[in-house]
N, C-alpha and C positions, 0 to 999 in steps of 0.2 A: 317232469320236474315241477310243473305248475300244480299237478295233482298232489304231489308230496307236500308242497308249500301250503296248499289249501287244507290238506288233512292235518298238517301241523297246527295251522291257525285254529281250525275247528277243535282239534284236540286240546290245545292249550286253554281255550275258553271253557270247554267242558271240564277240564281238569280242575279248574278253579271252583266249580260248583258240585262236582261229584267226588265224594271222598272214597278212598281206597285204603285198605289197611292190611298189612302183612303182619303176622304174628310169628316172631322168631321161635324156633322150636327149643326143645329141651337139650341139655348137654348130651354128648355122646352121639350115637348113631340113630337119632330120631329128629325129624323135622316136621313141623306143622305150620301151614300157612292158610289163612282165610282171606278171601277177597271178593270183589264185586266187579262185574263187567256190565256196562250200560247197553251196548249194542253190538251187532255183528260187524265184523270187518268186511268191507266190500272186496270182492275178488279183483285181482289185478286185471284180468281179462277173461274171455270165455274159455281159454285153455287152462286156466288155473285149476288147481286140485279140486275136482268135484266132490271128493269125499271128506275133505277136512276144511277147517276154517283157515283163513288167510292170516297167519300170525306175523307174516312179514310186514304188514301195515303197522301193527303195533311196534314191532322192532324198530322200524324206521322212525316212527314218532318218538319213541323212547330215546333213541340216539340223538335226534334233532333237539329234543327238549332237555338234554343232559340228564336223562333218566328221571325227570320230574313228572312226566305224564304216566298215569297208571289208572286203569279201570274204565277207560272209554271204549276202545275196541279190542282190548286185551288187558291182561294183568301179568306183569313180569315179576320175578323174584330170583334171588340167588339160590343155587342148590347147595346144600351142605354136602361137601364132597365125601364125608364119612358115610353117606347113604348110598354111594355108588354100588351097584350090583345088589342092592337090597330092594325089597318090594315097596311099591308105592300105590296109593289109591287116591284118585281124584274124583270127588263126589259132588254133584250139584246139590245145593241146599234148596234152591228154587225149583219147584216141580216143573217138568215139561221142557226143560232146556237141554240142548245137546252141546256139551262142552268138550273140548279137546285140549291136549297139552303137547307142546313141542319143546324138546330139550335142545339147548344150544351150547356150543363150545365158546361162545362169545357173541357179542352183538356187532362188533366192528366200530369203525370211526364214523364221524359225520360225513367225510368224503366217500367212504364205502357205502353209507346208507343211501346216497344219491346215485350210486353206480349200479345199474341194472345187472351188470355182469358179476357183481360180488354176491357170494352166497356162503354164509358160514356153515360149518358142519351142524347138521340137525338130526334128531331122531324124533319122529312124531308118533303119537298114539291118537288115532282118529276113527274110532268105531262109530257107526251111525246108531246112536241110542240115546236115551235120556238117563242112563244109569251111571254115566261118567266113564273114566278110564282106569285101568290097572295094569301093572307090569313091574318090570325092574328098572331102577334108575340107571340109565346108560353111563358107563364109565367115561371119564373125560369131558363130561358136560358140566358147566358151572352156572348156567342160567336156564330159566324156563319161562315160557309164555303160555298162559291159559287163555283160550279164545273160544268164541261161541259160533257154532255152525247154524243153530236154529234157536230162536227165542230172543228174549230181551230182559234186561235188568236181572242178571243171574248172579246169585251168591254161590260160592263154592268153598270146598274144604279140601286141602291137599295134605296127605300124611305120607311119610316115607321112613323106612328104617324099622327100628325095634317096635314090636307090637302090631305092625301092619300085617293083616292077613289077606 
């Protein structure tokens, strides 16, 4: 609990000085989001997923800040449900960073964010590379978190739906 409170405090201070921007996509079945992530999320412990970044840190910070924090250890955005089962592409704009995306069916409540037993449904794309991620938007998911496994100060671009190859 103390770690979460500390992370929230650090995150809120950083959020005040680090801008993050999401760009809503076009009408229909296309979505485009651009964002920035300042630093890697620390793993929960040594048994945490060695292949992917730890998006749960950002999820908890976002819930605790009433979705006001974005761009510190992750970047969240709503998924256009019209892009479900359509192709997506997550590409780093900053060279040399390894970014991942995790799709969520929701982030939960503030009480759930402090409960280590609570885990929302997720689908993660966590290839080890600096090329980004690609796949199909999982149905039933309405939120996403982009986080960083390696690097710092990463800009990224996410596109889903019509026109994505």
